[in-house]
C-alpha distance (Angstrom), angle and dihedral (degrees) to the residues before:
residue distance angle dihedral
M1 . . .
P2 3.83 . .
Y3 3.78 89.6 .
I4 3.81 92.0 56.7
S5 3.77 91.5 49.5
M6 3.84 92.4 49.1
A7 3.79 90.7 46.1
C8 3.80 91.0 52.6
R9 3.77 91.6 47.4
L10 3.80 91.3 48.6
L11 3.84 91.5 49.2
L12 3.82 93.3 49.4
F13 3.83 90.4 44.6
T14 3.85 90.5 52.1
V15 3.77 94.0 47.8
L16 3.80 95.5 47.0
T17 3.80 92.7 43.7
M18 3.81 93.3 50.5
S19 3.74 91.4 45.3
A20 3.79 93.7 52.4
W21 3.77 92.6 41.3
S22 3.81 92.8 52.2
K23 3.81 90.3 55.5
V24 3.82 94.5 45.5
R25 3.81 99.7 46.5
N26 3.82 97.9 58.5
R27 3.79 126.5 41.4
T28 3.87 94.8 -157.8
V29 3.78 90.3 53.7
F30 3.82 89.9 51.3
A31 3.78 89.9 46.3
E32 3.82 91.7 52.6
F33 3.78 90.4 46.2
T34 3.88 88.8 51.4
Q35 3.78 90.5 50.5
W36 3.78 92.2 48.5
L37 3.81 89.9 51.4
S38 3.75 90.4 49.6
A39 3.77 89.4 58.4
I40 3.77 92.4 60.9
A41 3.84 110.6 98.1
L42 3.82 93.9 -136.0
V43 3.77 93.8 55.8
G44 3.82 94.1 48.3
L45 3.75 130.7 -165.9
G46 3.71 116.4 -33.3
G47 3.72 93.5 7.6
G48 3.80 97.9 97.0
R49 3.74 98.8 90.2
P50 3.91 96.4 51.2
A51 3.78 89.2 43.2
A52 3.83 91.4 50.3
F53 3.82 91.6 51.4
A54 3.81 90.6 47.5
L55 3.78 92.6 51.0
L56 3.83 91.6 46.2
A57 3.83 90.6 51.0
A58 3.82 91.0 47.0
E59 3.77 91.3 53.0
A60 3.80 92.1 48.4
V61 3.79 92.9 48.7
A62 3.77 92.1 47.4
A63 3.80 91.9 49.6
L64 3.80 91.1 50.2
A65 3.82 91.2 47.4
L66 3.79 89.2 53.0
A67 3.77 91.7 49.2
M68 3.81 93.0 56.2
P69 3.82 107.9 83.4
W70 3.83 96.0 -158.9
I71 3.77 92.4 65.1
P72 3.86 112.2 84.2
A73 3.72 116.1 -112.0
A74 3.77 92.2 -122.8
V75 3.86 92.6 59.4
A76 3.84 91.8 45.3
F77 3.81 89.5 49.6
G78 3.82 89.2 50.2
F79 3.80 89.3 57.5
A80 3.77 90.4 48.8
T81 3.83 95.0 57.8
């Protein structure tokens, strides 16, 4: 059972890290992501950029929490959702 838990944590860590890295490494990708977030009704006009930074920070924090073995997997998964 510990192997399944570790595999799930590794998979989530990889997905979140690659997602955050893909937004950070290229300005045009981040700008397109910001525009996409602005199109969502809940974000509203002009709120795309702060929402994009918040989502990027949440992905990075969740990935770091998954990388730390002393944090239970349930808490790290809670940060990821």
